[in-house]
C-alpha positions in Angstrom: -1.4 -5.2 -3.4 -4.7 -6.6 -1.9 -8.0 -4.9 -2.5 -9.6 -3.9 1.1 -13.0 -6.0 1.3 -14.9 -2.8 1.6 -13.7 -1.1 -1.4 -14.6 -1.4 -4.9 -12.1 -2.3 -7.6 -12.6 1.0 -9.4 -11.9 2.9 -5.9 -9.1 0.8 -5.2 -7.2 1.5 -8.5 -7.9 5.5 -8.1 -6.3 5.1 -4.6 -3.4 3.2 -5.7 -2.9 5.6 -8.7 -3.0 8.4 -6.4 -0.4 6.9 -4.1 1.8 6.2 -7.1 1.6 9.9 -8.2 3.0 11.0 -4.8 6.5 11.9 -4.1 8.1 10.0 -1.3 8.0 12.8 1.0 4.4 13.1 0.3 3.7 9.5 1.0 5.5 10.0 4.2 3.4 13.0 5.2 0.4 11.0 4.4 1.4 7.9 6.7 2.3 10.6 9.8 -1.1 12.2 9.1 -2.9 8.8 9.1 -1.1 7.5 12.3 -1.8 10.8 14.1 -5.6 10.2 12.9 -5.7 6.6 14.4 -4.0 7.6 17.6 -6.8 10.4 18.3 -9.4 8.0 17.4 -7.8 5.6 19.8 -8.0 8.3 22.6 -11.6 9.1 21.8 -12.4 5.5 22.3 -10.4 5.5 25.5 -12.2 8.7 26.8 -15.7 7.2 25.7 -15.1 3.7 27.8 -13.4 5.8 30.7 -15.1 9.2 31.2 -13.3 9.6 34.4 -9.6 9.6 33.1 -7.6 12.6 33.1 -5.6 13.5 30.1 -2.4 11.6 31.5 -4.4 8.5 32.1 -5.6 8.5 28.5 -2.1 8.6 27.1 -1.3 5.8 29.6 -3.9 3.8 28.4 -2.9 4.6 24.7 0.7 3.6 25.5 -0.8 0.0 26.8 -2.6 -0.2 23.6 0.2 0.5 21.3 3.0 -1.1 23.2 1.6 -3.5 25.7 4.9 -5.4 26.7 6.8 -2.3 26.8 4.2 -0.3 28.6 4.0 -2.8 31.1 7.7 -2.7 31.9 7.7 0.6 31.8 4.7 1.9 33.6 4.0 -1.6 35.7 0.7 -3.5 35.5 -2.8 -2.2 36.4 -4.7 0.6 36.0 -3.9 4.1 34.2 -2.7 5.9 37.4 -1.6 9.6 37.0 
């Protein structure tokens, strides 16, 4: 496992030990929680760049970030319309 550049070897070893001690269900729950957190941060970034967007527009912009080709086919090109 490659250590992130911004993490000390000791901190990385401690994190890996925690992961190895978790059950598969706990690791899956942690992965889901991290995914939710990343999406929330992405939404906050979209709102910061586009304070005029309504909630539906923020969600469309998030979909375009996460799934660019699929979102364009499903939603069409262009701005995040309601």
